[in-house]
C-alpha positions in Angstrom: -82.4 123.2 95.3 -82.2 119.5 96.3 -80.2 118.7 93.3 -76.8 119.1 95.2 -77.8 116.5 97.8 -78.9 113.6 95.6 -75.7 111.9 95.0 -76.2 109.3 91.8 -77.8 110.3 88.5 -80.3 107.8 89.2 -81.8 109.4 92.4 -81.8 113.1 90.5 -83.6 111.4 87.5 -86.2 109.7 89.9 -86.4 113.0 91.8 -87.1 115.2 88.9 -89.6 112.7 87.5 -91.8 112.4 90.8 -91.5 116.2 91.4 -92.8 116.7 88.1 -95.4 113.9 88.0 -97.0 114.2 91.7 -96.6 118.0 92.2 -100.2 118.2 93.6 -100.1 115.3 95.8 -96.5 116.4 97.5 -98.2 119.9 98.2 -100.8 117.9 100.2 -98.1 116.4 102.4 -98.7 112.9 100.7 -97.5 111.0 97.7 -98.8 107.7 96.0 -96.7 106.2 93.3 -98.4 103.5 91.3 -97.2 101.0 88.7 -93.8 102.7 88.1 -91.2 100.0 86.9 -88.6 102.7 86.6 -88.7 103.6 90.0 -85.8 101.7 92.0 -84.8 104.4 94.6 -86.9 106.4 96.9 -84.3 107.9 99.5 -85.1 111.6 97.8 -88.5 111.2 99.7 -86.7 112.7 102.5 -86.5 115.9 101.1 -90.4 116.3 100.1 -91.6 116.5 103.7 -94.5 114.2 102.9 -96.4 112.7 105.6 -98.3 109.9 103.8 -96.2 107.6 101.1 -98.1 104.7 99.3 -95.9 102.6 97.0 -97.9 100.4 94.5 -96.6 97.7 92.1 -93.2 99.3 92.2 -91.5 96.0 91.7 -88.1 97.1 91.1 -87.9 99.3 94.0 -84.9 98.9 96.3 -86.3 99.1 99.9 -84.3 102.0 101.4 -85.3 105.2 103.0 -84.8 107.5 105.8 -87.5 110.0 106.9 -88.5 111.8 109.7 -91.7 113.2 108.6 -93.5 110.0 107.3 -96.0 108.8 109.5 -98.1 106.6 107.5 -96.5 104.2 104.9 -98.3 101.7 102.5 -96.5 99.1 100.3 -99.2 97.3 97.9 -99.2 94.9 95.3 -95.5 94.0 95.1 -93.2 91.6 97.2 -90.8 93.2 99.4 -88.4 90.8 101.1 -87.2 93.4 104.2 -87.8 96.8 105.4 -84.5 97.0 107.6 -83.2 100.1 105.7 -86.4 101.9 106.3 -85.6 104.5 108.9 -88.7 105.7 109.9 -88.8 106.9 113.4 -92.0 108.5 113.5 -94.1 105.9 111.7 -97.5 105.4 113.2 -99.6 103.4 110.2 -97.7 100.7 108.2 -99.8 98.7 105.3 -98.2 95.5 103.5 -100.3 94.0 101.4 -98.7 91.5 98.9 -99.4 90.5 95.4 -99.3 86.9 95.9 -99.0 85.0 99.1 -95.4 84.7 100.4 -93.7 83.6 103.5 -91.4 86.6 104.9 -90.4 86.2 108.2 -87.9 88.7 107.9 -90.2 91.3 107.2 -92.1 90.7 110.3 -88.8 90.9 112.2 -88.2 94.4 111.1 -91.5 96.0 111.8 -90.8 95.6 115.6 -88.3 98.4 115.5 -91.1 101.0 114.8 -91.6 101.9 118.2 -94.5 104.7 117.5 -96.3 102.1 115.4 -100.1 101.9 116.8 -101.7 100.8 113.4 -100.5 97.8 111.4 -102.4 96.2 108.6 -100.8 92.9 106.7 -102.4 90.9 104.0 -100.8 87.9 102.1 -97.9 87.4 104.2 -97.1 84.0 106.0 -95.3 84.7 109.3 -94.5 83.6 112.7 -96.7 86.2 115.1 -94.4 86.0 117.9 -92.4 89.1 117.2 -95.9 90.9 117.4 -96.4 90.2 121.0 -93.6 92.9 121.9 -95.6 95.9 119.9 -97.1 97.5 122.8 -98.4 100.5 120.9 -100.4 98.6 118.7 -104.3 99.7 118.9 -105.4 98.8 115.2 -104.5 95.5 113.8 -105.1 93.5 110.7 -104.0 90.3 109.7 -106.1 89.3 106.7 -105.1 86.2 104.7 -102.1 85.4 106.7 -102.8 81.4 107.2 -102.9 82.1 110.9 -103.2 79.1 113.3 -103.7 80.9 116.7 -103.8 84.2 118.2 -101.5 83.6 121.3 -99.0 86.2 120.4 -101.7 89.0 120.1 -102.4 89.4 123.4 -102.0 93.0 123.3 -103.6 95.0 126.0 -103.3 98.2 123.8 -105.5 96.6 121.0 -108.9 98.4 120.4 -109.7 97.0 116.9 -108.5 93.4 115.5 -109.4 92.2 112.0 -108.5 88.6 111.2 -110.5 87.7 108.1 -110.0 84.7 105.9 -107.6 82.8 108.1 -109.4 79.3 107.9 -109.6 77.3 110.9 -107.9 79.7 113.3 -107.9 79.1 117.0 -109.5 82.1 118.8 -109.5 81.0 122.3 -106.8 83.5 123.3 -109.1 86.6 122.4 -111.0 86.1 125.4 -108.5 87.8 127.2 -109.0 91.0 125.0 -111.4 92.9 127.1 -110.7 96.2 125.7 -111.7 95.2 122.1 -114.4 97.6 120.5 -114.1 95.9 117.0 -113.7 92.7 115.9 -113.8 91.1 112.5 -113.5 87.2 111.9 -115.0 86.8 108.4 -114.4 83.5 106.6 -112.7 81.9 109.2 -114.2 78.5 109.4 -115.4 79.1 113.1 -118.0 76.5 114.8 -119.0 79.0 117.5 -118.0 82.0 119.5 -117.6 80.9 122.6 -114.2 82.3 123.2 -115.4 85.8 122.5 -118.3 85.9 124.8 -116.1 87.7 127.5 -115.5 90.6 125.3 -118.1 92.9 127.0 -117.0 96.2 125.3 -117.3 95.1 121.9 -119.2 97.6 119.6 -118.7 96.1 116.0 -118.5 92.4 115.3 -118.4 91.0 111.8 -118.4 87.1 111.4 -119.7 86.8 107.8 -118.9 84.0 105.7 -118.4 81.3 108.8 -121.3 79.0 107.5 -123.3 76.8 110.2 -121.9 78.8 113.2 -123.6 78.9 116.7 -124.2 82.4 117.5 -125.8 81.9 120.8 -122.9 83.7 122.6 -123.7 86.9 121.0 -126.4 87.6 123.4 -123.6 88.3 126.0 -122.2 90.9 124.0 -124.5 93.9 125.3 -122.8 96.6 124.0 -122.7 95.3 120.5 -124.2 97.8 118.3 -123.0 96.9 114.6 -123.2 93.1 113.5 -122.6 91.5 110.4 -123.9 87.6 109.9 -123.9 87.5 106.0 -123.5 84.1 104.6 -123.6 82.3 107.9 -125.9 79.8 106.8 -128.4 80.9 109.8 -132.3 79.6 109.9 -132.9 81.5 112.8 -131.9 84.9 115.0 -133.3 84.2 118.6 -130.2 84.6 120.1 -130.2 88.5 119.2 -133.0 89.4 121.3 -131.1 90.7 124.3 -128.7 92.9 121.9 -128.9 96.6 121.6 -128.1 96.6 117.9 -128.5 99.5 115.8 -127.2 97.7 112.4 -127.7 94.4 111.7 -126.7 92.4 108.4 -128.2 89.2 108.0 -128.0 88.7 104.0 -127.5 85.8 102.2 -128.9 83.1 105.0 -131.7 80.9 105.4 -133.9 82.8 107.7 -137.8 82.6 107.3 -139.0 84.4 110.4 -137.4 87.8 111.6 -140.0 87.9 114.6 -136.9 88.2 117.1 -136.0 91.9 115.9 -139.2 92.8 117.6 -136.9 93.2 120.7 -134.2 95.0 119.3 -135.6 98.5 120.0 -132.5 100.4 118.9 -132.4 98.9 115.7 -132.4 101.4 112.7 -130.6 99.6 110.0 -131.3 96.2 108.7 -130.4 94.2 105.7 -132.1 91.0 105.2 -131.6 90.3 101.5 -131.6 87.1 99.8 -133.4 85.1 102.6 -136.8 83.4 102.3 -138.5 85.6 104.7 -142.4 85.2 104.3 -143.7 87.3 106.7 -142.2 91.0 107.3 -145.2 92.4 109.7 -142.9 92.1 112.7 -140.9 95.3 111.7 -144.0 97.4 112.8 -142.8 98.3 116.1 -140.1 99.9 114.6 -140.3 103.5 114.1 -136.6 104.8 113.7 -135.5 102.5 110.8 -133.1 104.6 108.3 -133.0 101.9 105.8 -134.7 98.5 105.3 -133.4 96.1 102.7 -135.1 92.7 101.9 -135.9 90.6 98.9 -139.7 89.3 98.5 -139.7 85.7 98.3 -142.0 85.9 95.4 -139.8 88.2 93.4 -136.0 87.1 94.6 -134.4 89.5 91.8 -136.3 92.7 93.1 -134.6 94.5 96.0 -136.8 96.7 98.1 -135.5 99.7 100.0 -137.5 101.2 102.5 -136.3 104.6 103.8 -137.4 105.8 107.3 -140.1 108.3 106.1 -142.0 105.7 104.3 -142.4 103.4 106.9 -143.4 105.8 109.3 -145.9 107.0 106.9 -147.7 103.7 105.7 -150.7 104.0 107.9 -151.1 107.7 108.1 -154.0 109.4 106.4 -153.4 110.3 102.8 -153.1 113.9 103.1 -150.0 113.3 105.6 -148.6 110.9 102.9 -148.9 113.4 99.9 -147.2 115.9 102.4 -144.1 113.5 102.9 -143.9 112.8 99.4 -143.7 116.2 98.3 -140.6 116.4 100.5 -138.9 114.2 97.7 -140.1 116.5 94.9 -142.5 113.9 93.7 -145.0 116.2 92.1 -146.9 114.4 89.4 -150.4 113.9 90.7 -151.3 110.9 88.9 -148.2 109.4 90.7 -149.4 110.7 94.0 -153.0 109.2 93.3 -151.7 105.7 92.4 -149.4 105.6 95.8 -152.5 106.6 97.8 -154.9 103.9 96.3 -152.4 101.4 97.0 -151.9 102.2 100.7 -155.7 102.7 101.0 -156.3 99.3 100.0 -153.4 97.7 102.4 -154.3 97.6 106.1 -150.7 95.9 107.3 -147.0 96.3 106.6 -147.2 93.8 104.2 -144.5 92.9 101.3 -146.9 93.5 98.5 -147.2 97.2 99.7 -143.5 97.9 100.0 -143.2 96.4 96.3 -145.6 98.5 94.8 -144.4 101.6 96.5 -140.8 100.8 95.7 -141.8 100.3 91.9 -143.7 103.4 92.0 -140.7 105.4 93.1 -138.4 103.5 90.4 -140.8 104.5 87.6 -141.4 108.0 88.9 -137.4 108.5 89.2 -137.0 107.2 85.3 -139.9 109.6 84.2 -138.3 112.5 86.0 -134.9 111.6 84.5 -136.5 111.7 81.1 -138.1 115.1 81.1 
């Protein structure tokens, strides 16, 4: 029925091919076109009533489209010079990920016209960020690998989540004014300290992984912080975390020996401390609410030990109660349960050796059951 509206043979060909290939997606109000070197025109999309459109590696595409139904658009893995001929008055989410790093200022200038845009994700484009300062409706902003030098133009009072990963050497001083931020990510930005964000008292999630030798002292002022990632930061101590109300903490791939400060993290339920040089884990004793605990033994650096909440809560309980818990896991092999009971009865504290033995027995039992 749309054949009379499509004006060229190429449009008709693209339309027929897409309808045939992606009929199921279109019925779900979404369309993802990947690696289509024949696709040149997508103007027919306006007749499909899709809300979400994703174009990946369509290198011969002519960027021209008018649609009142599309609210989410993703252009991935191919370079696009401009989107001035994209008339999408109801667009709310825009994602642009370049296949290779390019400088496209005109592209950024065109984005400003999308008045309803509330989420913008850009990766691999270098540009002057000044046009972004006029986008007052943005609440979620990602500018990864964009060679940003500063954040002066990102002072948007509407921003709630900001992701600036892989912008090496970026000056984050201006971020101190974004008091409303709840999520912030600054991975691999070569930061020296966090003094500029100590005033962000509403931060709930912070990821600063990959900033080696960073001073994390200012984290103690972020009292609403619940999720924190400090992976690969070259840390040797985590004392600055003591006053924080963390629930989820990632400190993997550092040089931490003692994790005594986590005693003060009463709400902590998930800890990832793999690939450190921790020699004593007795400090996890006060934590009865752990959902998951990951650590590597110093003596066995290649073995990952995962302790779930039920195991942590049962280490010092009577053997009868331990067996009841293990029965919940359908571990009915009597010999296996006896080995666990013997292992636990010989240990009086939460020692790494015990965790290793329990973990290994679980692995053996799982393998045994899989073979049956």
